[in-house]
Structure formats: C-alpha cells, structure tokens
C-alpha positions in Angstrom: 33.1 24.8 20.8 30.3 23.4 18.5 29.1 20.2 19.2 30.1 17.4 16.8 27.4 15.4 15.0 28.5 12.0 13.7 26.2 9.2 12.3 27.9 6.2 13.9 25.3 3.6 12.6 25.9 4.8 8.9 29.7 4.8 9.4 30.0 1.2 10.8 27.2 -0.2 8.3 29.1 1.2 5.4 32.5 0.1 6.6 31.3 -3.4 7.2 29.5 -3.8 3.9 32.3 -2.4 1.8 35.3 -4.3 3.3 34.5 -7.9 3.7 31.4 -8.5 5.9 29.1 -8.8 3.0 30.9 -12.1 2.5 31.5 -12.7 6.1 35.2 -12.2 5.8 36.3 -10.9 9.2 40.0 -11.1 8.3 39.8 -8.6 5.6 37.6 -6.3 7.6 40.0 -6.3 10.5 42.9 -5.5 8.1 40.9 -2.6 6.8 40.3 -1.3 10.3 43.9 -1.5 11.3 45.3 0.2 8.2 42.4 2.9 8.3 43.0 3.5 12.0 46.7 4.5 11.2 45.4 6.9 8.5 43.0 8.5 10.8 45.4 8.7 13.8 47.7 10.7 11.5 45.0 13.0 10.7 43.9 13.5 14.2 47.6 14.1 15.2 47.5 10.9 17.4 50.2 8.7 15.9 51.6 6.0 18.1 54.6 4.9 16.2 57.7 6.8 14.9 61.3 6.3 14.1 62.0 7.0 17.8 59.6 4.3 19.0 56.3 3.6 20.2 54.3 6.1 22.4 50.7 5.3 23.2 48.3 8.2 22.6 44.7 7.6 23.7 41.7 9.6 23.0 40.4 11.4 26.1 37.9 13.8 27.2 40.6 16.6 27.2 41.8 16.0 23.6 38.6 14.9 21.9 37.1 17.7 19.8 36.3 16.4 16.1 34.9 13.6 14.2 38.3 12.1 13.8 38.4 11.2 17.5 35.2 9.4 17.2 36.5 7.5 14.1 39.6 6.5 16.2 37.5 4.8 18.9 35.0 3.2 16.5 38.0 1.7 14.5 39.6 0.3 17.7 36.4 -1.3 18.8 35.7 -2.7 15.4 39.3 -4.1 14.8 39.0 -5.9 18.1 35.4 -7.1 17.4 36.5 -8.5 14.0 39.4 -10.3 15.4 37.0 -11.9 18.0 34.4 -12.9 15.4 37.2 -14.6 13.4 38.5 -16.4 16.3 35.0 -17.6 17.1 34.6 -19.1 13.6 38.0 -20.9 14.3 36.9 -21.9 17.7 33.8 -23.6 16.3 35.8 -25.8 14.1 38.7 -26.7 16.6 36.9 -26.3 20.0 40.1 -25.3 21.7 39.7 -23.5 25.1 42.7 -21.2 24.5 40.9 -19.8 21.3 37.6 -19.2 23.4 39.6 -17.3 25.9 41.2 -15.2 23.1 37.6 -14.5 21.9 36.8 -13.2 25.3 39.9 -11.0 25.4 39.2 -9.4 22.1 35.5 -8.8 23.0 36.8 -7.0 26.2 39.1 -4.8 24.2 36.1 -3.9 21.8 34.0 -3.1 24.9 36.7 -1.0 26.4 37.0 1.0 23.3 33.4 1.5 22.8 32.9 2.3 26.5 35.5 5.1 26.2 33.6 6.6 23.3 30.4 6.4 25.1 31.9 8.0 28.2 33.6 11.0 26.5 31.0 11.5 23.6 28.5 13.8 25.9 31.4 16.2 26.3 32.0 17.1 22.6 29.1 15.4 20.7 25.3 16.3 20.4 22.9 14.2 22.2 21.9 11.9 19.4 25.6 11.1 18.7 26.2 10.4 22.5 23.2 8.1 22.5 24.3 6.3 19.5 27.7 5.8 21.1 26.1 4.4 24.2 23.9 2.0 22.0 27.0 0.9 20.1 28.8 0.2 23.4 25.7 -1.8 24.9 25.7 -4.0 21.7 29.4 -4.9 22.2 28.8 -5.5 26.0 25.8 -7.7 25.2 27.9 -10.0 23.1 30.7 -10.1 25.8 28.2 -11.0 28.5 26.6 -13.6 26.3 30.1 -15.0 25.6 30.7 -15.2 29.4 27.2 -16.7 29.9 26.0 -13.9 32.0 22.4 -14.2 30.8 20.7 -11.2 32.8 23.5 -8.8 32.1 23.5 -9.7 28.4 19.6 -9.3 28.2 20.0 -6.0 30.1 22.4 -4.6 27.6 20.7 -5.9 24.5 17.2 -4.5 25.7 18.5 -1.1 26.4 20.5 -0.9 23.1 17.2 -1.7 21.3 15.3 0.9 23.3 17.9 3.5 22.7 17.8 2.7 18.8 14.0 2.9 18.7 14.1 6.3 20.5 16.7 7.6 18.3 14.6 6.5 15.3 11.6 8.5 16.8 13.9 11.5 17.4 15.0 11.8 13.9 18.0 9.7 13.1 18.6 9.7 9.5 19.7 6.1 9.3 17.8 4.4 11.9 17.1 1.5 9.5 21.0 0.7 9.6 20.9 0.6 13.3 18.1 -1.8 13.3 20.1 -4.0 10.9 23.1 -4.0 13.1 20.7 -5.2 16.1 20.1 -8.4 14.0 23.3 -9.7 15.6 21.6 -9.5 19.0 18.5 -11.4 18.2 20.0 -14.9 19.0 21.4 -13.4 22.4 18.1 -12.0 23.2 16.2 -15.3 22.5 18.7 -17.6 24.4 19.2 -15.2 27.3 15.4 -14.8 27.7 15.1 -18.7 27.6 17.8 -18.9 30.3 16.1 -16.4 32.4 12.6 -18.0 31.8 11.0 -14.9 30.7 7.3 -15.5 30.2 5.9 -15.6 26.6 9.5 -15.4 25.2 8.9 -18.6 23.2 6.3 -17.1 20.9 7.5 -13.5 20.9 9.9 -11.7 18.6 13.3 -10.5 19.8 12.2 -7.0 19.7 9.1 -7.7 21.8 11.2 -9.6 24.2 13.6 -6.8 24.7 10.9 -4.2 25.2 9.0 -6.4 27.6 12.3 -7.0 29.6 13.1 -3.3 29.6 9.6 -2.3 30.8 9.2 -5.1 33.4 12.6 -5.6 34.8 14.8 -2.5 34.1 12.5 0.5 34.8 12.5 1.3 38.4 15.4 -1.1 39.0 18.1 1.3 38.7 20.3 -0.2 41.6 20.2 -3.6 40.0 21.0 -2.6 36.4 23.6 0.0 37.4 25.8 -2.9 38.6 26.2 -4.2 34.9 25.5 -0.7 33.1 27.3 1.9 35.3 25.9 4.8 33.1 22.3 3.7 33.2 21.1 6.6 35.1 22.7 9.1 32.7 21.4 7.1 29.6 17.8 7.1 31.0 18.0 10.9 31.7 19.0 11.4 28.1 16.3 9.2 26.9 13.7 11.2 28.7 14.7 14.3 26.8 13.8 12.6 23.5 10.2 12.1 22.1 8.4 9.1 23.3 5.6 7.0 21.9 2.2 7.9 23.2 -1.1 6.1 22.4 -1.9 5.0 18.8 0.5 7.6 17.1 4.2 8.1 17.8 5.7 11.6 17.9 8.9 12.2 16.0 11.1 15.3 15.9 10.0 16.7 12.4 6.4 17.4 11.7 4.3 18.2 8.4 1.2 20.3 9.0 -1.3 19.6 6.2 -5.1 19.7 6.0 -5.4 20.8 9.6 -3.5 17.7 10.7 0.1 16.9 11.8 2.2 14.0 10.5 5.5 13.6 12.3 8.5 11.7 10.8 12.2 11.1 11.5 14.3 12.1 8.6 16.0 15.6 8.9 16.8 15.5 5.4 13.2 15.2 4.4 12.2 17.9 6.9 14.6 20.3 5.3 13.3 19.6 1.8 9.7 20.0 2.8 10.5 23.6 4.5 12.3 24.4 1.2 9.5 23.4 -0.9 6.9 25.1 1.0 8.8 28.3 1.1 9.0 28.2 -2.7 5.3 27.5 -2.9 4.6 30.4 -0.6 6.6 32.8 -2.7 5.8 31.4 -6.0 4.6 33.9 -8.8 2.3 32.7 -11.4 4.1 34.9 -14.1 7.6 33.5 -13.1 8.2 30.2 -14.9 11.7 29.8 -13.3 10.4 29.9 -9.8 7.5 27.6 -10.9 10.0 24.9 -12.2 12.1 25.3 -9.2 9.1 24.6 -7.0 8.0 21.6 -9.0 11.5 20.3 -8.8 11.6 20.7 -4.9 8.2 18.9 -4.5 9.4 16.1 -6.7 12.4 15.8 -4.5 10.3 15.6 -1.5 8.4 12.7 -3.1 11.7 11.0 -4.0 13.3 11.4 -0.4 9.9 10.1 1.1 10.0 7.1 -1.0 13.6 6.3 -0.1 12.9 6.7 3.5 9.8 4.5 3.3 11.8 1.9 1.6 14.4 1.9 4.4 11.7 1.8 7.1 10.3 -1.1 5.3 13.3 -3.1 5.3 13.8 -2.3 9.0 10.3 -3.2 9.7 10.6 -6.7 8.3 13.5 -7.4 10.8 11.8 -5.6 13.8 8.3 -5.0 14.3 7.9 -2.0 16.6 5.3 0.8 16.8 8.0 3.4 15.9 8.7 1.7 12.4 4.9 1.2 11.9 4.5 4.9 12.4 7.3 5.9 10.4 6.1 3.7 7.4 2.8 5.5 7.7 4.3 9.0 8.1 6.5 8.7 5.0 3.4 7.4 2.9 1.6 10.5 4.0 4.4 12.7 3.0 4.5 11.0 -0.4 0.7 11.7 -0.6 1.3 15.3 0.3 3.9 15.6 -2.6 1.6 13.9 -5.1 -1.3 16.2 -4.1 0.6 19.5 -4.4 2.2 18.4 -7.8 -1.3 17.6 -9.0 -2.6 20.9 -7.9 0.1 22.7 -9.7 -0.4 20.8 -12.9 -4.1 21.5 -12.7 -3.5 25.2 -12.0 -1.2 25.5 -15.1 -3.5 23.8 -17.3 -6.6 25.6 -16.1 -4.8 29.0 -16.6 -3.7 28.0 -20.1 -7.2 27.0 -21.0 -8.7 30.1 -19.7 -6.1 32.3 -21.5 -6.9 30.4 -24.8 -10.6 30.8 -24.3 -10.3 34.6 -23.4 -8.2 35.1 -26.6 -10.8 33.2 -28.7 -13.7 35.3 -27.2 -15.6 32.3 -26.3 -16.1 33.0 -22.5 -19.0 35.4 -22.6 -22.5 34.3 -21.4 -24.3 36.9 -23.9 -26.4 35.3 -26.4 -26.0 38.1 -29.0 -22.1 37.9 -28.5 -22.2 34.1 -28.6 -24.1 34.3 -31.9 -21.7 36.7 -33.4 -18.7 34.5 -32.4 -20.4 31.5 -33.9 -21.2 33.3 -37.2 -18.1 35.3 -37.5 -15.3 34.3 -39.9 -13.1 31.6 -39.0 -10.3 31.3 -41.6 -8.3 28.8 -39.8 -8.6 24.9 -39.4 -7.4 22.6 -36.7 -4.2 22.2 -38.8 -3.9 25.9 -40.0 -0.7 27.7 -39.6 -2.3 31.1 -39.8 -1.7 33.0 -36.4 -4.3 35.6 -37.4 -6.9 33.0 -37.1 -6.6 31.4 -33.6 -10.4 30.6 -32.8 -11.0 27.1 -34.0 -7.5 25.6 -33.2 -7.5 27.7 -29.9 -10.8 25.9 -28.7 -9.4 22.5 -29.7 -6.4 23.2 -27.4 -8.7 24.3 -24.7 -10.5 21.0 -24.8 -7.1 19.2 -24.7 -6.2 21.1 -21.6 -9.2 20.1 -19.8 -8.8 16.3 -20.8 -5.3 16.6 -19.4 -6.9 17.8 -16.3 -9.2 15.1 -16.0 -6.3 12.7 -16.6 -4.3 14.3 -13.8 -7.3 14.0 -11.4 -7.9 10.4 -12.3 -4.2 9.6 -11.6 -4.5 11.4 -8.2 -7.5 9.3 -7.3 -5.6 6.2 -7.9 -2.5 7.5 -5.9 -4.8 8.3 -3.1 -6.2 4.9 -3.0 -2.7 3.2 -3.0 -1.3 5.5 -0.4 -4.4 5.1 1.8 -3.7 1.4 2.3 -0.3 2.2 3.6 -1.5 4.8 6.3 -2.4 4.1 10.0 -5.9 4.9 11.0 -4.9 7.8 13.1 -3.0 9.3 10.0 -5.9 8.9 7.9 -8.1 10.9 10.5 -5.4 13.6 10.7 -5.2 14.5 7.0 -8.7 13.1 6.0 -7.6 11.0 3.1 -11.3 10.2 2.1 -12.1 13.8 1.6 -9.1 14.1 -0.7 -10.5 11.5 -3.0 -14.0 13.1 -2.8 -12.5 16.5 -3.8 -10.6 15.0 -6.7 -13.9 13.3 -7.9 -16.0 16.6 -7.5 -13.1 18.7 -9.3 -13.1 16.0 -12.3 -16.9 16.4 -12.6 -16.5 20.3 -12.6 -13.8 20.2 -15.3 -15.8 17.6 -17.2 -18.6 20.3 -17.5 -16.1 23.0 -18.9 -14.7 20.4 -21.2 -17.9 19.4 -22.8 -19.0 23.1 -22.9 -15.9 24.1 -25.0 -16.1 21.0 -26.9 -19.6 21.9 -28.0 -18.6 25.4 -29.0 -15.8 23.8 -31.2 -18.3 21.5 -32.8 -20.6 24.6 -33.6 -17.9 26.6 -35.1 -18.3 27.3 -38.7 -15.2 25.3 -39.5 -16.8 22.2 -38.0 -20.5 22.9 -38.4 -21.4 19.8 -36.4 -24.5 21.3 -34.9 -26.3 18.2 -33.8 -23.1 17.0 -31.9 -22.6 20.4 -30.4 -26.4 20.2 -29.2 -25.7 16.7 -27.7 -22.8 17.9 -25.7 -24.6 21.0 -24.3 -27.4 18.6 -23.3 -24.9 16.4 -21.5 -23.7 19.4 -19.7 -27.0 20.8 -18.5 -28.7 17.4 -17.8 -25.9 15.3 -16.5 -22.6 17.1 -15.7 -23.8 20.1 -13.9 -26.3 18.2 -11.5 -23.5 15.7 -10.8 -20.9 18.2 -10.0 -23.5 20.4 -7.9 -24.4 17.3 -5.9 -20.7 16.4 -5.3 -19.9 19.9 -4.2 -22.9 20.1 -1.9 -21.6 16.9 0.0 -18.1 18.7 0.2 -19.6 21.9 1.7 -20.7 19.9 4.8 -17.1 19.3 5.9 -15.6 21.2 8.8 -12.2 22.6 7.6 -9.8 24.7 9.7 -9.1 28.2 8.5 -5.4 27.3 7.9 -6.4 25.3 4.8 -7.4 28.6 2.9 -4.0 30.2 3.3 -1.7 30.9 0.4 0.5 28.1 1.4 -2.2 25.5 0.9 -3.0 25.4 -2.9 -5.4 22.5 -2.6 -8.8 24.2 -2.1 -7.9 27.2 -4.2 -7.0 25.0 -7.3 -8.9 21.7 -7.1 -12.0 22.0 -5.1 -14.9 23.6 -7.3 -17.2 26.3 -5.8 -20.8 26.4 -6.3 -20.5 29.9 -8.1 -18.2 28.3 -10.5 -20.5 25.3 -11.3 -23.4 27.8 -11.6 -21.5 30.0 -14.1 -20.6 27.0 -16.3 -24.3 25.9 -16.2 -25.5 29.5 -17.2 -23.0 29.4 -20.1 -24.3 26.0 -21.3 -28.0 27.1 -20.9 -27.3 30.3 -22.9 -25.4 28.3 -25.6 -28.3 25.9 -26.0 -30.9 28.0 -27.8 -28.1 29.4 -30.1 -26.9 26.1 -31.2 -30.6 24.9 -31.4 -31.2 27.5 -33.9 -28.1 26.6 -35.9 -29.2 23.0 -35.8 -32.8 24.0 -37.2 -31.5 26.2 -39.9 -28.2 24.6 -40.7 -28.8 25.2 -44.5 -29.6 29.1 -44.0 -27.1 31.8 -44.3 -26.1 32.3 -40.6 -24.4 35.7 -41.3 -27.6 37.2 -42.6 -29.7 36.5 -39.5 -27.1 37.4 -37.2 -26.5 40.9 -38.7 -30.3 41.3 -39.4 -32.1 40.3 -36.3 -35.6 40.5 -38.2 -34.5 37.6 -40.3 -33.4 35.5 -37.4 -35.0 32.0 -37.0 -37.4 31.6 -34.1 -35.5 29.5 -31.4 -37.4 27.0 -29.6 -38.0 27.9 -25.9 -37.5 24.4 -24.7 -34.0 23.3 -25.2 -34.8 19.8 -26.6 -38.5 19.0 -26.4 -39.7 20.1 -30.0 -42.4 19.0 -32.3 -40.5 20.1 -35.3 -39.9 17.4 -37.9 -36.4 18.6 -38.7 -35.1 18.2 -35.2 -35.5 14.9 -33.2 -37.1 15.4 -29.7 -34.0 13.7 -28.2 -30.6 14.2 -29.5 -28.5 11.1 -28.9 -25.2 11.3 -27.2 -23.0 11.3 -30.1 -19.9 12.1 -27.9 -18.4 9.9 -25.2 -21.0 7.2 -26.1 -20.6 4.0 -24.4 -22.4 1.1 -26.2 -24.3 -1.4 -24.2 -23.6 -4.3 -26.5 -21.3 -7.2 -26.0 -19.3 -8.9 -28.8 -20.7 -12.5 -29.4 -18.3 -15.0 -30.8 -19.3 -17.1 -33.8 -20.1 -20.7 -33.0 -19.6 -23.4 -35.7 -22.6 -25.3 -34.1 -24.9 -22.5 -35.2 -24.0 -23.1 -38.8 -24.4 -26.9 -38.5 -27.9 -26.5 -37.2 -28.9 -23.9 -39.9 -27.4 -26.0 -42.8 -30.5 -28.2 -43.4 -32.7 -25.1 -43.8 -30.5 -23.6 -46.6 -31.8 -24.1 -50.1 -28.6 -24.8 -52.2 -28.7 -25.0 -56.1 -27.5 -28.5 -56.4 -27.9 -28.6 -60.2 -25.3 -25.8 -60.6 -23.0 -27.5 -57.9 -23.2 -30.9 -59.8 -22.3 -29.3 -63.2 -19.4 -27.7 -61.6 -18.2 -30.7 -60.0 -18.5 -32.6 -63.5 -16.3 -30.0 -65.1 -13.7 -30.5 -62.4 -13.9 -34.3 -62.6 -12.7 -34.2 -66.2 -9.4 -32.6 -65.4 -6.2 -34.4 -64.3 -6.4 -32.6 -61.0 -10.0 -33.8 -60.5 -9.0 -37.4 -61.2 -6.4 -37.2 -58.6 -8.7 -35.8 -55.9 -11.3 -38.4 -57.1 -8.8 -41.2 -56.6 -8.0 -40.0 -53.2 -11.4 -39.0 -51.7 -13.7 -40.8 -54.1 -15.8 -39.6 -57.0 -19.6 -38.8 -56.9 
C-alpha cells in the first residue's frame, strides 16, 4: 500500500481562514467542522448515525488508509478546539468556574483526537505527514497544559512543536510558513511558561529563541523526564534525526540547485520539480526549434515566479519567527530567482546575438578583408532605412544589427541591476557558493564586448553609400580601437584569473558560452575595426570623388594614410571628435534677474526715441487713463 501524503498545515490554515477565524468567529468555524465532518465520514464510509440509531465508528490503525481518515481526525480535533476557544471567550466575560472546566474538557477532546492521528499516522502516512501530525498534537497539548497551569509540560510541548516545524521546513514542507503562522498561538504560552519556570534570558528573547533554548538545554538527553508528559518523545526524536539538520552557517534542505560550481538548498518541492524540468528543457533545446525555445523560456519564467512566491511566504514567516532555517530559506529563494534571471538573460542575449550575426552575414559585412570591405562600401545600395525593397537588404539590415546589439546592452544593464538587488538578499555563504560578484563582472565584460560590436556595425552603417557620413563612421571606429577594445580586453583579463570548475562549461550551463567574451572574440572585433579604419579614412579624404572608379581601378585609388588618425592633411582634422554617444561636460545655468539689474546701468538706451514714443501714447485715451493711474512723465 502506498503511503499517504497530506499537508496538514495547509488544510487547517485554509479551513480556519475561510470559515470564520479571519474574524475570530469560533462558533461559525465549529459549525463548519461539524457539518464537514459528517460529509467526510460518509465519504470514508464511517457514518455514526442512521435510521436504525447511533453506532460509534472511530478511525483506527486497522481501517486508516486514505486522506479521508486524516481529515476525520483533524475535523474532530478542530471542532473540539473551536468550542474550547468559544467557551474561553465566554469565560473571560463571566468568570464562571463551570465554563473553565468545560474549556478544559473540550481541549482534552481535541488533544485526544490529535493524539490518535499522531499515533496512527506513521502506519499509513509518509514521514513528513506523520511528523506534521505530531506537531499538531503537541500544539493542542501545549494549550491544554497551559490551561491546567502545568508550565513545564506546556513548555516541553510548545518547544518540541516548534522544533518539528522548523525541521519540516528544512526537509521540504511546501507550506511551512502556514505552520509558523499557526505557532503564533503558542507564543504567549511560551513566554508565560518560561517566566514561571524562571528560564534565564527569557525576558529579552523571542518566543522562538526561548523554545529552541529550552529544547537544547532541558529536553535533549532528558528522555525519562520528557517521556512522562510526551510518551512518543523517543519515536519523534528518532524521526527528527532522519531529516536534514542545520549545520554551521548554512542550513541543508532536501532540494538542491547546482549552479556555478556551488550548491543552493531550498525546501519547496514544487520549485525543485520546476527547476529540474527547466534544466531538462535547456539541455535538450535546439537553436532551430522555436517551439522548444519558447517552452524553455516559459519554464524558467515559472521558476522565477515560484521562487518569488516562496520568498514572500518565507518573509512573512520570518517576521513572526526569526530562525536560522527561515533566514537560509530567504537567501536560497533569492538565489533561485537570480538563477532564473541569469538564464533568461543568457537566452535573450543568445537569440539577439544570433539574429545580429545572421543579418550581418546576409549583408556581407562580416569580412576582415580590406578589398572586400571596399567593394561592399562602394557597391550599390538601392534601399534606405525605410525601403520596402527586399532585394536591397544591406543598409536596413545593418540598422537592425545595431538595434540588436543595443538590446543586448540593455539586457546586460538590467542584469547588473538585478544582481545588485538580489545580492543584498543573500547570506554570505550563498554569495561565496555562487560567486555573485563574478556574475556582475561577467555582465560588465560582456557589455563592453558587445559595445565594441555595436559601434563597429554602426560605423559601417554610417559609411554606407546611403548614409555617406564618413566622419561619423571614422569617429566610431576610433572609439572602438582606442576605447572599447582596450576596456573589454582589460575586463576579460581580470575574469581569466578566476578558478572555475569544469562543470560550468557543460551544455547545461549557458552562462559562459553566451555571455562571457573570450580574448579571441575581442581580438577579432579589434582586427575588423583596424581593417575598416583606413578604408573609411580614404572615404573621408576623398568624399567628393567617385568611389566606384577607384574601387574597380586600383591605380586610381587614393593613397590611404598609414596612421589611422594622426594626419597633417588640411582636409581631415588630426583628431576626429566623438560625434556619437557624446556626453557634454556642460551644466545648465539658470537665468538670474540680479544679473540684469547689475547690467542695466551699462546699457546705452536711445532715450530720445523712447520719449517720442511715450508722447504719442500719452495723447491717446488709453495713455490718459494709464497716466492718471501711474502718473505721467
């Protein structure tokens, strides 16, 4: 028989929030539990009433086999607990002893139902469901012991319930945040019980810290004492030992993400399944299959969506309970978000780069041969940037190439912002595992490399016959050779010193293959720009000449200057200004009226003309009215 898996915390949280406890209406919630219990009993074939009379049917280890039997026990416990809370509110107003006794009786009934579930769950449920049932029983028992003023037993139950919940979160419980929200009801119990037991440091510690301290110092190694109030303590401790435990600075969880030579562990099984699916699609993706590519992108976007949701749930739980497990989960989910962003950025960059290279190859603008480049620049170009002629794709194609590289630079800039934002949410151990600083450095180096390519193709576009902006083209090529290439080379040299594991070069890791530039690629871009410089230089010198004549007749070609920019020719300046991407070093100065007041005495006005004009205006009716109001000359 397959073991049953049931999320007890989610079931109770949703039932309470949807049926009255959002408004603290315990009566409504108790009626829901009673009505729904009858429905579930019929479905589980455990009805207790018929036309023949009443026959009591309990859930036992012999007949328990499905999630319906778990629901029966939970609804019985919740019905009794809701009735006890309703009576407690009534007792707080009337203070009648009989009502308090009734509260204790109802809490005992809730503890009995929860204890039955915790006892039979290991027989037909998986380990996590069984531990969740034990944690639920301990929560109920803690409230009962507190009502009976049995402080030590109440603190034992509350502390063990919190330890189980934390350990389930580390082992992969999908709704651990709901469990921590339910533990809020135990915080006053922990505080008052710790005060009554004179626990050192409890006055300034959080309830979670008090519970963990009590468990470590008073329950571990004291099995004889604890077993008197928690009979299943030995079995619970053995089940806890089988789960992952926190060690050192990092906390180990059941699910792991292997990325950039490091390992990030997290709790959500849903997120782990989606990550495995996305990585499988990435490994099997084909560059020519657009359907598989779209499916892969959608899978990684869903990874980011689930990670953001899990991070939000963990943040809510962390506000209520500060534990090492929750801090580790917050950092882990932020790391998974960063992983999704990086892979999506790598996919976008790869698509745009392939598109740009395809267009450039179609245009014939990828060669480094000077003669072929001269032929391309001097060849016919019937189309314009807005031309619809498909037979003339050169000039509009290059414009699209420049647009693609601009989009790549935008993607990399956005990636750098995302890395900076996510890095603040990561623990130092996680930062060292995935080397977040190197991610930012790789994005900066990649942006510098693609800036070289963007400016190179923009220079070719400016030098095309349709544009004929040769000075602008020469300026762009000068930027590539003197600024972009040295900058990209220096950044790449810094990245070459890193010590990367071999696993990062596999087909499942697209980061290095698509984003990090290699020295060979930068050298190729530099060679292309240096080859184009003398060609555009010649066009700049003889812009008025017939370019086709000297291309087809090499003897009539203009002599190209050997030095790219330093020239003594009067027709070409020694230094071509940066006409593209120029950033002015000027600041806007606002106009100040005081300046005109100081300058007015130095202005030589023609007073005779002004007086003559004033005399003409004074003779009119309007001038008389104005003179009567403000006076005449």
